[in-house]
C-alpha positions as CSV (number, residue, x, y, z in Angstrom):
1,T,163.6,119.5,101.2
2,A,162.4,117.0,98.3
3,T,160.7,114.8,100.2
4,L,158.9,117.8,102.3
5,Q,158.1,119.3,98.6
6,A,156.5,115.6,97.9
7,R,154.5,115.5,100.9
8,T,153.1,119.1,100.9
9,A,152.3,118.1,97.5
10,E,150.3,115.0,98.7
11,L,148.6,117.4,101.3
12,E,147.4,119.7,98.7
13,A,145.9,117.0,97.1
14,R,144.3,115.8,99.6
15,M,143.2,119.0,100.9
16,L,141.4,120.0,97.1
17,E,139.5,116.3,97.3
18,L,138.1,117.0,101.0
19,A,137.2,120.6,99.8
20,T,135.6,118.8,96.8
21,T,134.1,116.6,99.1
22,Q,132.5,119.1,101.0
23,I,131.3,121.0,98.3
24,Q,129.5,117.9,97.1
25,L,128.0,117.1,100.5
26,E,126.5,120.6,100.5
27,E,124.8,120.5,97.3
28,A,123.2,116.8,98.5
29,K,122.2,118.3,101.9
30,G,120.5,121.0,99.6
31,L,119.4,118.4,97.4
32,L,118.1,116.6,100.5
33,E,116.5,119.5,102.1
34,R,114.8,120.1,99.0
35,R,113.5,116.9,99.2
36,T,112.0,116.6,102.2
37,D,110.5,120.0,102.3
38,F,108.5,118.8,99.4
39,L,107.7,115.4,100.9
40,A,106.2,117.6,103.5
41,R,104.2,119.7,101.2
42,V,102.8,116.8,99.9
43,E,102.0,115.2,103.2
44,A,100.3,118.3,104.2
45,A,98.2,118.7,101.3
46,V,97.0,115.6,99.9
47,L,98.1,112.6,102.5
48,K,96.7,114.4,105.5
49,P,93.5,115.5,104.0
50,L,92.7,112.2,102.5
51,N,93.3,110.2,105.6
52,S,91.4,112.6,107.5
53,W,88.6,112.1,105.2
54,Y,89.0,108.1,105.0
55,N,89.2,108.0,108.9
56,Q,85.8,110.0,108.7
57,V,83.9,107.9,106.0
58,G,85.8,105.5,104.6
59,H,84.7,103.6,101.5
60,P,81.0,102.8,102.0
61,Q,81.5,98.9,101.0
62,L,84.5,98.4,103.1
63,V,82.1,100.7,106.1
64,A,79.4,98.3,105.0
65,L,80.9,94.8,105.5
66,G,81.8,96.1,109.2
67,S,85.5,96.5,108.3
68,K,87.4,99.9,107.5
69,P,91.2,99.1,107.7
70,P,93.3,101.9,107.9
71,L,94.1,104.0,104.9
72,H,97.5,102.9,104.2
73,S,96.5,99.4,104.2
74,A,93.7,99.8,101.9
75,L,96.2,101.4,99.4
76,G,98.4,98.8,100.0
77,Q,96.1,96.3,98.9
78,A,94.9,98.2,96.0
79,A,98.6,98.2,94.8
80,A,99.3,95.1,94.8
81,G,96.0,94.4,93.2
82,R,94.2,92.6,96.1
83,L,91.1,94.8,95.8
84,S,89.2,95.7,92.6
85,P,89.2,98.9,91.7
86,G,85.6,99.1,91.6
87,R,86.2,98.2,96.0
88,L,88.4,101.7,95.6
89,G,85.2,103.8,93.7
90,G,86.8,103.4,91.0
91,S,85.1,101.8,87.5
92,P,83.6,98.4,88.8
93,G,84.0,97.1,84.9
94,R,87.3,97.6,84.5
95,S,89.9,94.6,85.6
96,R,93.3,94.9,87.4
97,G,96.0,96.2,85.0
98,A,93.6,97.8,82.2
99,A,94.8,100.8,80.8
100,A,93.5,104.1,82.5
101,D,91.7,106.3,80.1
């Protein structure tokens, strides 16, 4: 019976671990769902209208050059420092890396 009691204690400990893990997974699932909902709202409120506007008018300097890359490409280039702030509609006199006003 000592072996049975030891095995029972092991199983109870494992069940407690599994219950704790299940609670943690449910909490993580809830957090993930909230983040997903937030990102969907950001996309609907910001990214889709911005992309729609950009696809309709683009940036005048890029359109004048006869080239209007997709918005994500222009934003990616700006983030990588390939386009000057002036080409994206910022102040032409500001250099890359200058502190924001």
